[in-house]
Backbone and ligand atoms as CSV (ligand in chain L), in Angstrom:
chain,resi,resn,atom,element,x,y,z
A,1,MET,N,N,99.834,67.257,67.757
A,1,MET,CA,C,99.711,68.081,66.556
A,1,MET,C,C,98.639,69.135,66.756
A,2,GLU,N,N,98.869,70.330,66.245
A,2,GLU,CA,C,97.863,71.380,66.381
A,2,GLU,C,C,97.554,72.001,65.024
A,3,LEU,N,N,96.275,72.149,64.723
A,3,LEU,CA,C,95.860,72.735,63.451
A,3,LEU,C,C,95.229,74.082,63.717
A,4,ILE,N,N,95.508,75.069,62.899
A,4,ILE,CA,C,94.826,76.350,63.038
A,4,ILE,C,C,93.744,76.393,61.965
A,5,LEU,N,N,92.500,76.487,62.405
A,5,LEU,CA,C,91.386,76.467,61.451
A,5,LEU,C,C,90.692,77.825,61.454
A,6,GLY,N,N,91.075,78.679,60.556
A,6,GLY,CA,C,90.418,79.987,60.409
A,6,GLY,C,C,90.184,80.715,61.717
A,7,GLY,N,N,91.235,80.848,62.538
A,7,GLY,CA,C,91.104,81.611,63.777
A,7,GLY,C,C,90.723,80.766,64.975
A,8,ILE,N,N,90.197,79.579,64.731
A,8,ILE,CA,C,89.901,78.693,65.866
A,8,ILE,C,C,90.820,77.498,65.764
A,9,GLU,N,N,91.516,77.243,66.851
A,9,GLU,CA,C,92.534,76.200,66.818
A,9,GLU,C,C,91.934,74.867,67.261
A,10,GLU,N,N,92.312,73.817,66.539
A,10,GLU,CA,C,91.885,72.495,66.991
A,10,GLU,C,C,93.126,71.748,67.462
A,11,ASN,N,N,93.128,71.242,68.681
A,11,ASN,CA,C,94.316,70.568,69.175
A,11,ASN,C,C,94.161,69.059,69.059
A,12,SER,N,N,95.182,68.327,69.530
A,12,SER,CA,C,95.208,66.888,69.258
A,12,SER,C,C,94.046,66.129,69.880
A,13,ASP,N,N,93.414,66.672,70.950
A,13,ASP,CA,C,92.257,65.960,71.481
A,13,ASP,C,C,90.942,66.542,70.937
A,14,ASN,N,N,91.036,67.196,69.796
A,14,ASN,CA,C,89.869,67.695,69.050
A,14,ASN,C,C,89.073,68.783,69.759
A,15,ARG,N,N,89.677,69.413,70.767
A,15,ARG,CA,C,88.970,70.529,71.397
A,15,ARG,C,C,89.303,71.804,70.641
A,16,THR,N,N,88.325,72.649,70.455
A,16,THR,CA,C,88.630,73.898,69.765
A,16,THR,C,C,89.072,74.936,70.782
A,17,ARG,N,N,89.976,75.782,70.333
A,17,ARG,CA,C,90.506,76.806,71.232
A,17,ARG,C,C,90.375,78.173,70.590
A,18,GLU,N,N,90.060,79.128,71.425
A,18,GLU,CA,C,89.910,80.497,70.945
A,18,GLU,C,C,91.268,81.129,70.613
A,19,TYR,N,N,92.293,80.764,71.385
A,19,TYR,CA,C,93.626,81.358,71.190
A,19,TYR,C,C,94.641,80.288,70.812
A,20,THR,N,N,95.576,80.689,69.991
A,20,THR,CA,C,96.671,79.776,69.654
A,20,THR,C,C,97.501,79.508,70.905
A,21,PHE,N,N,97.750,78.238,71.153
A,21,PHE,CA,C,98.495,77.846,72.352
A,21,PHE,C,C,99.470,76.746,71.940
A,22,THR,N,N,100.704,77.122,71.740
A,22,THR,CA,C,101.679,76.166,71.206
A,22,THR,C,C,102.401,75.434,72.339
A,23,GLN,N,N,103.106,74.389,71.955
A,23,GLN,CA,C,103.930,73.672,72.938
A,23,GLN,C,C,104.975,74.626,73.534
A,24,ALA,N,N,105.501,75.532,72.684
A,24,ALA,CA,C,106.509,76.492,73.184
A,24,ALA,C,C,105.890,77.423,74.232
A,25,ASP,N,N,104.612,77.824,74.021
A,25,ASP,CA,C,103.935,78.661,75.035
A,25,ASP,C,C,103.816,77.893,76.351
A,26,PHE,N,N,103.394,76.628,76.220
A,26,PHE,CA,C,103.204,75.800,77.428
A,26,PHE,C,C,104.539,75.624,78.173
A,27,ASP,N,N,105.596,75.336,77.433
A,27,ASP,CA,C,106.905,75.154,78.072
A,27,ASP,C,C,107.362,76.445,78.753
A,28,ARG,N,N,107.056,77.558,78.106
A,28,ARG,CA,C,107.454,78.855,78.670
A,28,ARG,C,C,106.704,79.107,79.989
A,29,ILE,N,N,105.408,78.775,80.012
A,29,ILE,CA,C,104.592,78.951,81.226
A,29,ILE,C,C,105.115,78.061,82.349
A,30,ARG,N,N,105.425,76.826,82.010
A,30,ARG,CA,C,105.936,75.901,83.037
A,30,ARG,C,C,107.218,76.460,83.660
A,31,LYS,N,N,108.054,77.022,82.820
A,31,LYS,CA,C,109.320,77.559,83.306
A,31,LYS,C,C,109.072,78.811,84.171
A,32,LEU,N,N,108.179,79.687,83.692
A,32,LEU,CA,C,107.926,80.943,84.411
A,32,LEU,C,C,107.310,80.694,85.782
A,33,ILE,N,N,106.311,79.799,85.864
A,33,ILE,CA,C,105.626,79.585,87.151
A,33,ILE,C,C,106.559,78.838,88.110
A,34,TYR,N,N,107.439,78.029,87.564
A,34,TYR,CA,C,108.404,77.351,88.435
A,34,TYR,C,C,109.401,78.367,89.001
A,35,GLN,N,N,109.895,79.251,88.141
A,35,GLN,CA,C,110.878,80.252,88.599
A,35,GLN,C,C,110.234,81.234,89.570
A,36,HIS,N,N,108.982,81.615,89.276
A,36,HIS,CA,C,108.329,82.668,90.049
A,36,HIS,C,C,107.762,82.153,91.368
A,37,ALA,N,N,107.201,80.930,91.362
A,37,ALA,CA,C,106.455,80.471,92.537
A,37,ALA,C,C,106.856,79.070,93.004
A,38,GLY,N,N,107.767,78.440,92.320
A,38,GLY,CA,C,108.172,77.081,92.713
A,38,GLY,C,C,107.123,76.035,92.382
A,39,ILE,N,N,106.127,76.397,91.564
A,39,ILE,CA,C,105.078,75.432,91.207
A,39,ILE,C,C,105.548,74.620,90.005
A,40,SER,N,N,105.537,73.304,90.179
A,40,SER,CA,C,106.016,72.422,89.129
A,40,SER,C,C,104.800,71.821,88.410
A,41,LEU,N,N,104.554,72.273,87.202
A,41,LEU,CA,C,103.391,71.784,86.442
A,41,LEU,C,C,103.825,70.610,85.584
A,42,SER,N,N,103.102,69.503,85.682
A,42,SER,CA,C,103.513,68.339,84.892
A,42,SER,C,C,103.174,68.568,83.412
A,43,THR,N,N,103.839,67.798,82.561
A,43,THR,CA,C,103.650,67.972,81.116
A,43,THR,C,C,102.216,67.645,80.684
A,44,GLY,N,N,101.492,66.890,81.509
A,44,GLY,CA,C,100.104,66.529,81.167
A,44,GLY,C,C,99.088,67.624,81.460
A,45,LYS,N,N,99.537,68.772,81.931
A,45,LYS,CA,C,98.587,69.817,82.362
A,45,LYS,C,C,98.314,70.866,81.275
A,46,LYS,N,N,98.592,70.526,80.032
A,46,LYS,CA,C,98.498,71.554,78.985
A,46,LYS,C,C,97.066,72.097,78.843
A,47,ASN,N,N,96.083,71.202,78.809
A,47,ASN,CA,C,94.689,71.670,78.662
A,47,ASN,C,C,94.245,72.487,79.872
A,48,MET,N,N,94.652,72.027,81.047
A,48,MET,CA,C,94.300,72.762,82.263
A,48,MET,C,C,94.888,74.179,82.216
A,49,VAL,N,N,96.146,74.281,81.807
A,49,VAL,CA,C,96.801,75.592,81.741
A,49,VAL,C,C,96.087,76.478,80.720
A,50,TYR,N,N,95.717,75.879,79.587
A,50,TYR,CA,C,94.989,76.677,78.588
A,50,TYR,C,C,93.714,77.258,79.209
A,51,SER,N,N,92.911,76.401,79.852
A,51,SER,CA,C,91.618,76.907,80.319
A,51,SER,C,C,91.789,77.899,81.472
A,52,ARG,N,N,92.830,77.729,82.277
A,52,ARG,CA,C,93.035,78.684,83.379
A,52,ARG,C,C,93.536,80.043,82.861
A,53,LEU,N,N,94.393,80.008,81.823
A,53,LEU,CA,C,95.014,81.269,81.401
A,53,LEU,C,C,94.323,81.957,80.219
A,54,ALA,N,N,93.440,81.247,79.525
A,54,ALA,CA,C,92.732,81.895,78.403
A,54,ALA,C,C,91.965,83.114,78.922
A,55,ARG,N,N,91.452,83.009,80.147
A,55,ARG,CA,C,90.736,84.146,80.769
A,55,ARG,C,C,91.655,85.348,80.935
A,56,ARG,N,N,92.926,85.081,81.256
A,56,ARG,CA,C,93.876,86.185,81.438
A,56,ARG,C,C,94.235,86.819,80.092
A,57,VAL,N,N,94.339,85.984,79.046
A,57,VAL,CA,C,94.633,86.514,77.703
A,57,VAL,C,C,93.476,87.440,77.306
A,58,ARG,N,N,92.245,86.957,77.526
A,58,ARG,CA,C,91.043,87.744,77.178
A,58,ARG,C,C,91.003,89.037,77.987
A,59,ALA,N,N,91.206,88.926,79.303
A,59,ALA,CA,C,91.114,90.105,80.174
A,59,ALA,C,C,92.194,91.139,79.818
A,60,SER,N,N,93.314,90.672,79.292
A,60,SER,CA,C,94.393,91.599,78.934
A,60,SER,C,C,94.176,92.204,77.550
A,61,GLY,N,N,93.137,91.759,76.848
A,61,GLY,CA,C,92.813,92.304,75.520
A,61,GLY,C,C,93.833,91.915,74.466
A,62,LEU,N,N,94.489,90.766,74.655
A,62,LEU,CA,C,95.518,90.342,73.690
A,62,LEU,C,C,94.992,89.209,72.817
A,63,ASN,N,N,95.763,88.895,71.767
A,63,ASN,CA,C,95.238,87.957,70.764
A,63,ASN,C,C,95.829,86.567,70.812
A,64,SER,N,N,96.859,86.369,71.608
A,64,SER,CA,C,97.472,85.036,71.657
A,64,SER,C,C,98.207,84.856,72.982
A,65,PHE,N,N,98.507,83.607,73.283
A,65,PHE,CA,C,99.308,83.325,74.474
A,65,PHE,C,C,100.705,83.938,74.322
A,66,HIS,N,N,101.218,83.925,73.112
A,66,HIS,CA,C,102.557,84.467,72.878
A,66,HIS,C,C,102.596,85.949,73.284
A,67,GLU,N,N,101.582,86.701,72.822
A,67,GLU,CA,C,101.517,88.135,73.174
A,67,GLU,C,C,101.354,88.305,74.681
A,68,TYR,N,N,100.496,87.448,75.253
A,68,TYR,CA,C,100.238,87.547,76.698
A,68,TYR,C,C,101.530,87.312,77.491
A,69,LEU,N,N,102.295,86.306,77.099
A,69,LEU,CA,C,103.517,85.989,77.846
A,69,LEU,C,C,104.564,87.085,77.680
A,70,ASN,N,N,104.591,87.719,76.510
A,70,ASN,CA,C,105.498,88.864,76.325
A,70,ASN,C,C,105.099,90.000,77.265
A,71,PHE,N,N,103.767,90.236,77.335
A,71,PHE,CA,C,103.232,91.284,78.211
A,71,PHE,C,C,103.592,90.975,79.672
A,72,LEU,N,N,103.411,89.722,80.069
A,72,LEU,CA,C,103.715,89.309,81.437
A,72,LEU,C,C,105.192,89.534,81.741
A,73,GLU,N,N,106.019,89.145,80.827
A,73,GLU,CA,C,107.465,89.218,81.062
A,73,GLU,C,C,107.996,90.654,81.019
A,74,ARG,N,N,107.160,91.575,80.520
A,74,ARG,CA,C,107.584,92.976,80.589
A,74,ARG,C,C,107.476,93.489,82.030
A,75,GLY,N,N,106.813,92.705,82.915
A,75,GLY,CA,C,106.943,92.974,84.351
A,75,GLY,C,C,105.782,93.648,85.039
A,76,ASN,N,N,104.534,93.472,84.568
A,76,ASN,CA,C,103.391,94.051,85.239
A,76,ASN,C,C,103.094,93.253,86.530
A,77,PRO,N,N,103.304,93.851,87.726
A,77,PRO,CA,C,103.159,93.080,88.977
A,77,PRO,C,C,101.746,92.549,89.196
A,78,GLU,N,N,100.725,93.334,88.798
A,78,GLU,CA,C,99.337,92.861,88.970
A,78,GLU,C,C,99.070,91.632,88.116
A,79,GLU,N,N,99.649,91.613,86.911
A,79,GLU,CA,C,99.425,90.457,86.042
A,79,GLU,C,C,100.177,89.233,86.565
A,80,TRP,N,N,101.331,89.459,87.162
A,80,TRP,CA,C,102.055,88.316,87.762
A,80,TRP,C,C,101.208,87.683,88.855
A,81,GLU,N,N,100.527,88.538,89.623
A,81,GLU,CA,C,99.670,88.016,90.703
A,81,GLU,C,C,98.507,87.214,90.105
A,82,ALA,N,N,97.866,87.773,89.087
A,82,ALA,CA,C,96.727,87.088,88.455
A,82,ALA,C,C,97.183,85.781,87.797
A,83,PHE,N,N,98.339,85.818,87.164
A,83,PHE,CA,C,98.921,84.632,86.504
A,83,PHE,C,C,99.158,83.532,87.540
A,84,THR,N,N,99.750,83.901,88.665
A,84,THR,CA,C,100.038,82.926,89.721
A,84,THR,C,C,98.735,82.379,90.301
A,85,ASN,N,N,97.807,83.286,90.614
A,85,ASN,CA,C,96.529,82.840,91.191
A,85,ASN,C,C,95.810,81.875,90.251
A,86,ALA,N,N,95.910,82.132,88.950
A,86,ALA,CA,C,95.210,81.274,87.988
A,86,ALA,C,C,95.815,79.873,87.944
A,87,LEU,N,N,97.082,79.751,88.298
A,87,LEU,CA,C,97.745,78.452,88.136
A,87,LEU,C,C,97.837,77.624,89.425
A,88,THR,N,N,97.336,78.155,90.519
A,88,THR,CA,C,97.354,77.347,91.745
A,88,THR,C,C,96.134,76.426,91.769
A,89,THR,N,N,96.264,75.337,92.488
A,89,THR,CA,C,95.141,74.397,92.655
A,89,THR,C,C,94.782,74.413,94.130
A,90,ASN,N,N,93.538,74.777,94.426
A,90,ASN,CA,C,93.191,75.154,95.802
A,90,ASN,C,C,92.297,74.155,96.535
A,91,LEU,N,N,92.282,72.927,96.075
A,91,LEU,CA,C,91.411,71.935,96.722
A,91,LEU,C,C,91.660,71.869,98.237
A,92,THR,N,N,90.599,71.984,99.002
A,92,THR,CA,C,90.718,71.880,100.455
A,92,THR,C,C,89.366,71.514,101.046
A,93,ALA,N,N,89.340,71.216,102.325
A,93,ALA,CA,C,88.082,70.905,103.019
A,93,ALA,C,C,88.374,70.943,104.509
A,94,PHE,N,N,87.338,71.101,105.316
A,94,PHE,CA,C,87.538,70.998,106.763
A,94,PHE,C,C,88.006,69.570,107.066
A,95,PHE,N,N,89.037,69.446,107.862
A,95,PHE,CA,C,89.607,68.144,108.266
A,95,PHE,C,C,89.838,67.243,107.043
A,96,ARG,N,N,90.415,67.839,105.983
A,96,ARG,CA,C,90.583,67.092,104.733
A,96,ARG,C,C,91.436,65.829,104.938
A,97,GLU,N,N,92.569,65.976,105.597
A,97,GLU,CA,C,93.411,64.806,105.903
A,97,GLU,C,C,93.164,64.493,107.375
A,98,GLN,N,N,92.037,63.805,107.631
A,98,GLN,CA,C,91.559,63.644,109.015
A,98,GLN,C,C,92.595,63.113,109.986
A,99,HIS,N,N,93.399,62.164,109.483
A,99,HIS,CA,C,94.338,61.496,110.394
A,99,HIS,C,C,95.432,62.432,110.930
A,100,HIS,N,N,95.599,63.618,110.305
A,100,HIS,CA,C,96.634,64.539,110.804
A,100,HIS,C,C,96.248,65.166,112.145
A,101,PHE,N,N,94.953,65.337,112.355
A,101,PHE,CA,C,94.530,66.191,113.467
A,101,PHE,C,C,94.738,65.560,114.853
A,102,PRO,N,N,94.439,64.260,115.041
A,102,PRO,CA,C,94.781,63.660,116.335
A,102,PRO,C,C,96.290,63.705,116.604
A,103,ILE,N,N,97.091,63.606,115.527
A,103,ILE,CA,C,98.554,63.675,115.709
A,103,ILE,C,C,98.945,65.077,116.187
A,104,LEU,N,N,98.319,66.085,115.582
A,104,LEU,CA,C,98.595,67.470,115.979
A,104,LEU,C,C,98.191,67.689,117.441
A,105,GLU,N,N,97.009,67.166,117.800
A,105,GLU,CA,C,96.541,67.323,119.191
A,105,GLU,C,C,97.547,66.709,120.170
A,106,LYS,N,N,97.997,65.521,119.840
A,106,LYS,CA,C,98.971,64.831,120.698
A,106,LYS,C,C,100.270,65.637,120.798
A,107,HIS,N,N,100.673,66.152,119.677
A,107,HIS,CA,C,101.912,66.915,119.593
A,107,HIS,C,C,101.856,68.127,120.534
A,108,VAL,N,N,100.715,68.844,120.527
A,108,VAL,CA,C,100.644,70.027,121.402
A,108,VAL,C,C,100.423,69.619,122.868
A,109,GLU,N,N,99.747,68.485,123.070
A,109,GLU,CA,C,99.535,68.027,124.457
A,109,GLU,C,C,100.882,67.830,125.164
A,110,ASN,N,N,101.875,67.386,124.409
A,110,ASN,CA,C,103.207,67.206,124.998
A,110,ASN,C,C,103.935,68.537,125.218
A,111,ARG,N,N,103.326,69.625,124.771
A,111,ARG,CA,C,103.973,70.937,124.923
A,111,ARG,C,C,103.093,71.906,125.710
A,112,LYS,N,N,102.211,71.349,126.510
A,112,LYS,CA,C,101.225,72.195,127.194
A,112,LYS,C,C,101.862,73.163,128.183
A,113,ASN,N,N,103.076,72.852,128.639
A,113,ASN,CA,C,103.723,73.769,129.586
A,113,ASN,C,C,104.393,74.956,128.883
A,114,GLN,N,N,104.402,74.937,127.565
A,114,GLN,CA,C,104.949,76.090,126.818
A,114,GLN,C,C,103.989,77.265,126.951
A,115,LYS,N,N,104.527,78.486,127.009
A,115,LYS,CA,C,103.681,79.672,127.175
A,115,LYS,C,C,102.742,79.856,125.993
A,116,LYS,N,N,103.315,79.783,124.809
A,116,LYS,CA,C,102.533,80.002,123.591
A,116,LYS,C,C,102.955,78.974,122.550
A,117,ILE,N,N,101.990,78.409,121.858
A,117,ILE,CA,C,102.315,77.462,120.795
A,117,ILE,C,C,101.999,78.123,119.463
A,118,GLN,N,N,102.940,78.076,118.556
A,118,GLN,CA,C,102.744,78.707,117.251
A,118,GLN,C,C,102.566,77.623,116.200
A,119,LEU,N,N,101.478,77.696,115.438
A,119,LEU,CA,C,101.247,76.739,114.356
A,119,LEU,C,C,101.227,77.509,113.039
A,120,TRP,N,N,101.746,76.890,112.032
A,120,TRP,CA,C,101.784,77.538,110.711
A,120,TRP,C,C,101.115,76.634,109.690
A,121,CYS,N,N,100.033,77.122,109.126
A,121,CYS,CA,C,99.371,76.423,108.019
A,121,CYS,C,C,99.917,77.096,106.759
A,122,SER,N,N,100.908,76.483,106.147
A,122,SER,CA,C,101.725,77.231,105.186
A,122,SER,C,C,101.117,77.345,103.790
A,123,ALA,N,N,100.151,76.504,103.458
A,123,ALA,CA,C,99.481,76.611,102.149
A,123,ALA,C,C,97.992,76.430,102.417
A,124,SER,N,N,97.396,77.464,102.991
A,124,SER,CA,C,96.088,77.320,103.653
A,124,SER,C,C,94.902,77.320,102.698
A,125,SER,N,N,95.115,77.679,101.457
A,125,SER,CA,C,94.004,77.825,100.512
A,125,SER,C,C,92.920,78.709,101.148
A,126,THR,N,N,91.642,78.326,101.059
A,126,THR,CA,C,90.564,79.198,101.538
A,126,THR,C,C,90.338,79.124,103.064
A,127,GLY,N,N,91.202,78.456,103.774
A,127,GLY,CA,C,91.185,78.571,105.234
A,127,GLY,C,C,90.652,77.381,106.010
A,128,GLU,N,N,90.021,76.436,105.327
A,128,GLU,CA,C,89.411,75.319,106.058
A,128,GLU,C,C,90.435,74.568,106.923
A,129,GLU,N,N,91.647,74.431,106.411
A,129,GLU,CA,C,92.648,73.693,107.181
A,129,GLU,C,C,93.046,74.469,108.450
A,130,ALA,N,N,93.228,75.783,108.323
A,130,ALA,CA,C,93.605,76.586,109.488
A,130,ALA,C,C,92.482,76.576,110.532
A,131,TYR,N,N,91.224,76.674,110.070
A,131,TYR,CA,C,90.114,76.632,111.032
A,131,TYR,C,C,89.979,75.233,111.644
A,132,SER,N,N,90.310,74.205,110.895
A,132,SER,CA,C,90.289,72.844,111.458
A,132,SER,C,C,91.366,72.719,112.538
A,133,MET,N,N,92.520,73.335,112.291
A,133,MET,CA,C,93.586,73.325,113.306
A,133,MET,C,C,93.098,74.038,114.566
A,134,ALA,N,N,92.382,75.141,114.382
A,134,ALA,CA,C,91.863,75.892,115.533
A,134,ALA,C,C,90.886,75.017,116.336
A,135,MET,N,N,90.010,74.287,115.625
A,135,MET,CA,C,89.061,73.401,116.324
A,135,MET,C,C,89.814,72.310,117.083
A,136,ALA,N,N,90.840,71.768,116.451
A,136,ALA,CA,C,91.638,70.715,117.104
A,136,ALA,C,C,92.312,71.261,118.360
A,137,MET,N,N,92.725,72.532,118.326
A,137,MET,CA,C,93.377,73.128,119.494
A,137,MET,C,C,92.386,73.345,120.638
A,138,VAL,N,N,91.151,73.721,120.287
A,138,VAL,CA,C,90.106,73.866,121.313
A,138,VAL,C,C,89.895,72.517,121.989
A,139,GLN,N,N,89.885,71.470,121.176
A,139,GLN,CA,C,89.708,70.128,121.738
A,139,GLN,C,C,90.892,69.716,122.612
A,140,ALA,N,N,92.098,70.004,122.122
A,140,ALA,CA,C,93.294,69.574,122.863
A,140,ALA,C,C,93.388,70.282,124.213
A,141,PHE,N,N,93.061,71.585,124.221
A,141,PHE,CA,C,93.214,72.364,125.464
A,141,PHE,C,C,91.921,72.466,126.270
A,142,LYS,N,N,90.824,71.939,125.699
A,142,LYS,CA,C,89.504,71.978,126.348
A,142,LYS,C,C,89.104,73.388,126.770
A,143,THR,N,N,89.418,74.335,125.912
A,143,THR,CA,C,88.999,75.718,126.143
A,143,THR,C,C,88.909,76.408,124.781
A,144,PHE,N,N,88.038,77.410,124.714
A,144,PHE,CA,C,87.945,78.177,123.466
A,144,PHE,C,C,89.023,79.260,123.377
A,145,THR,N,N,89.847,79.362,124.404
A,145,THR,CA,C,90.967,80.321,124.340
A,145,THR,C,C,92.292,79.601,124.595
A,146,PRO,N,N,92.638,78.643,123.726
A,146,PRO,CA,C,93.904,77.926,123.916
A,146,PRO,C,C,95.091,78.875,123.671
A,147,PRO,N,N,96.224,78.607,124.300
A,147,PRO,CA,C,97.385,79.499,124.133
A,147,PRO,C,C,98.119,79.220,122.820
A,148,VAL,N,N,97.386,79.370,121.747
A,148,VAL,CA,C,97.920,78.972,120.431
A,148,VAL,C,C,97.758,80.120,119.450
A,149,HIS,N,N,98.795,80.323,118.662
A,149,HIS,CA,C,98.733,81.312,117.590
A,149,HIS,C,C,98.833,80.554,116.271
A,150,ILE,N,N,97.865,80.763,115.386
A,150,ILE,CA,C,97.906,80.051,114.089
A,150,ILE,C,C,98.134,81.061,112.978
A,151,LEU,N,N,99.166,80.827,112.211
A,151,LEU,CA,C,99.447,81.668,111.049
A,151,LEU,C,C,99.042,80.888,109.792
A,152,ALA,N,N,98.208,81.496,108.961
A,152,ALA,CA,C,97.818,80.841,107.700
A,152,ALA,C,C,98.343,81.679,106.535
A,153,THR,N,N,99.060,81.051,105.645
A,153,THR,CA,C,99.609,81.777,104.485
A,153,THR,C,C,99.312,80.997,103.206
A,154,ASP,N,N,99.327,81.674,102.115
A,154,ASP,CA,C,99.176,81.017,100.815
A,154,ASP,C,C,99.753,81.960,99.757
A,155,LEU,N,N,100.176,81.356,98.702
A,155,LEU,CA,C,100.725,82.099,97.577
A,155,LEU,C,C,99.619,82.839,96.818
A,156,ASP,N,N,98.434,82.275,96.852
A,156,ASP,CA,C,97.314,82.765,96.032
A,156,ASP,C,C,96.514,83.795,96.842
A,157,THR,N,N,96.516,85.046,96.376
A,157,THR,CA,C,95.875,86.123,97.152
A,157,THR,C,C,94.347,86.014,97.135
A,158,ASN,N,N,93.766,85.394,96.093
A,158,ASN,CA,C,92.295,85.254,96.050
A,158,ASN,C,C,91.809,84.325,97.155
A,159,VAL,N,N,92.490,83.189,97.326
A,159,VAL,CA,C,92.032,82.238,98.355
A,159,VAL,C,C,92.248,82.809,99.752
A,160,LEU,N,N,93.322,83.582,99.912
A,160,LEU,CA,C,93.574,84.176,101.238
A,160,LEU,C,C,92.458,85.138,101.622
A,161,ALA,N,N,91.949,85.884,100.634
A,161,ALA,CA,C,90.844,86.813,100.919
A,161,ALA,C,C,89.626,86.026,101.401
A,162,LYS,N,N,89.369,84.867,100.792
A,162,LYS,CA,C,88.236,84.031,101.224
A,162,LYS,C,C,88.490,83.490,102.636
A,163,ALA,N,N,89.729,83.102,102.897
A,163,ALA,CA,C,90.069,82.576,104.227
A,163,ALA,C,C,89.835,83.645,105.289
A,164,GLN,N,N,90.213,84.887,104.963
A,164,GLN,CA,C,90.038,85.981,105.922
A,164,GLN,C,C,88.572,86.229,106.219
A,165,LEU,N,N,87.762,86.099,105.190
A,165,LEU,CA,C,86.321,86.314,105.345
A,165,LEU,C,C,85.712,85.213,106.229
A,166,GLY,N,N,86.162,83.977,106.029
A,166,GLY,CA,C,85.683,82.862,106.857
A,166,GLY,C,C,84.210,82.553,106.676
A,167,VAL,N,N,83.696,82.776,105.495
A,167,VAL,CA,C,82.283,82.460,105.223
A,167,VAL,C,C,82.266,81.298,104.224
A,168,TYR,N,N,81.557,80.213,104.571
A,168,TYR,CA,C,81.584,79.009,103.738
A,168,TYR,C,C,80.179,78.550,103.395
A,169,PRO,N,N,79.985,78.039,102.203
A,169,PRO,CA,C,78.670,77.483,101.869
A,169,PRO,C,C,78.378,76.247,102.729
A,170,LEU,N,N,77.104,76.009,102.999
A,170,LEU,CA,C,76.740,74.909,103.898
A,170,LEU,C,C,77.250,73.560,103.412
A,171,ASP,N,N,77.309,73.374,102.084
A,171,ASP,CA,C,77.740,72.050,101.603
A,171,ASP,C,C,79.206,71.750,101.953
A,172,LYS,N,N,79.967,72.782,102.284
A,172,LYS,CA,C,81.353,72.576,102.723
A,172,LYS,C,C,81.404,71.910,104.101
A,173,LEU,N,N,80.272,71.944,104.806
A,173,LEU,CA,C,80.250,71.426,106.171
A,173,LEU,C,C,79.673,70.014,106.250
A,174,GLU,N,N,79.247,69.507,105.085
A,174,GLU,CA,C,78.522,68.227,105.093
A,174,GLU,C,C,79.290,67.080,105.741
A,175,LYS,N,N,80.607,67.089,105.568
A,175,LYS,CA,C,81.387,65.939,106.071
A,175,LYS,C,C,81.799,66.089,107.537
A,176,LEU,N,N,81.484,67.240,108.134
A,176,LEU,CA,C,81.861,67.427,109.535
A,176,LEU,C,C,80.939,66.625,110.444
A,177,PRO,N,N,81.482,65.926,111.426
A,177,PRO,CA,C,80.606,65.188,112.351
A,177,PRO,C,C,79.672,66.154,113.099
A,178,LYS,N,N,78.479,65.639,113.432
A,178,LYS,CA,C,77.438,66.481,114.048
A,178,LYS,C,C,77.925,67.197,115.307
A,179,GLU,N,N,78.710,66.464,116.126
A,179,GLU,CA,C,79.124,67.097,117.391
A,179,GLU,C,C,80.037,68.298,117.140
A,180,LYS,N,N,80.832,68.234,116.049
A,180,LYS,CA,C,81.711,69.371,115.733
A,180,LYS,C,C,80.875,70.559,115.231
A,181,LEU,N,N,79.878,70.235,114.411
A,181,LEU,CA,C,78.986,71.294,113.905
A,181,LEU,C,C,78.354,72.035,115.073
A,182,LYS,N,N,77.885,71.255,116.040
A,182,LYS,CA,C,77.187,71.830,117.196
A,182,LYS,C,C,78.149,72.661,118.046
A,183,GLN,N,N,79.348,72.143,118.205
A,183,GLN,CA,C,80.303,72.819,119.085
A,183,GLN,C,C,80.886,74.099,118.483
A,184,PHE,N,N,81.105,74.095,117.171
A,184,PHE,CA,C,81.900,75.173,116.590
A,184,PHE,C,C,81.156,76.105,115.629
A,185,LEU,N,N,79.987,75.707,115.128
A,185,LEU,CA,C,79.417,76.518,114.054
A,185,LEU,C,C,77.969,76.913,114.338
L,1,SAM,C1,C,95.697,71.665,97.268
L,1,SAM,S1,S,95.706,73.160,98.214
L,1,SAM,C2,C,95.843,72.459,99.843
L,1,SAM,C3,C,95.154,73.291,100.898
L,1,SAM,C4,C,95.267,72.761,102.330
L,1,SAM,N1,N,96.652,72.761,102.788
L,1,SAM,C5,C,94.687,71.367,102.471
L,1,SAM,O1,O,95.469,70.405,102.526
L,1,SAM,O2,O,93.463,71.214,102.510
L,1,SAM,C6,C,97.352,73.736,97.869
L,1,SAM,C7,C,97.568,75.221,98.185
L,1,SAM,O3,O,98.988,75.482,98.172
L,1,SAM,C8,C,99.186,76.809,97.716
L,1,SAM,N2,N,100.603,76.954,97.333
L,1,SAM,C9,C,101.254,76.407,96.281
L,1,SAM,N3,N,102.550,76.745,96.298
L,1,SAM,C10,C,102.742,77.512,97.415
L,1,SAM,C11,C,103.869,78.171,97.977
L,1,SAM,N4,N,105.074,78.097,97.420
L,1,SAM,N5,N,103.692,78.877,99.122
L,1,SAM,C12,C,102.460,78.965,99.699
L,1,SAM,N6,N,101.367,78.382,99.202
L,1,SAM,C13,C,101.502,77.652,98.072
L,1,SAM,C14,C,98.174,76.937,96.582
L,1,SAM,O4,O,97.873,78.285,96.300
L,1,SAM,C15,C,96.974,76.163,97.149
L,1,SAM,O5,O,96.030,77.028,97.751
């Protein structure tokens, strides 16, 4: 249930909201992001969607999610990009799924006679996974110039810009073993 209290909305979990955000708005967003980017948002993500997109409603100078979605659907390409970027979840870390990397090393070791090995990090977020793959390749080939090409892509243009920059806060490196820190950074 949602109550509108003099311009500030109170929703069922008693949080106040600056903009009206109805179930129909949420359903419309779920449908749009699925059609546009293949992202499937679960029905439990309503509060998350509100907090991610309220910034876009504000930045667009509009008064409600309904107006914002009408504006979006009129086809502004820059807003589609911002809308998509706001709805992606970019959690990542160096060697986040540690057990994958020895498997990758083994996989390329069996292909060492190939001229060039191409790896694709298809949802790279801010780049930690692609750089972890690069470190694993240095280890597998025992050289800093392994015959490997790594392509990193992501739907979210903001995270890709960070990946390209390759600058990370020190706390992002805390979980890396000391020998890797010494060897690579
Ligand atoms: C949780 S992060 C995972 C990052 C990294 N792969 C890792 O495991 O550490 C998920 C990433 O997938 C991206 N993403 C979601 N849908 C995508 C798609 N259809 N194509 C490319 N990237 C996508 C998001 O933008 C986000 O950065």
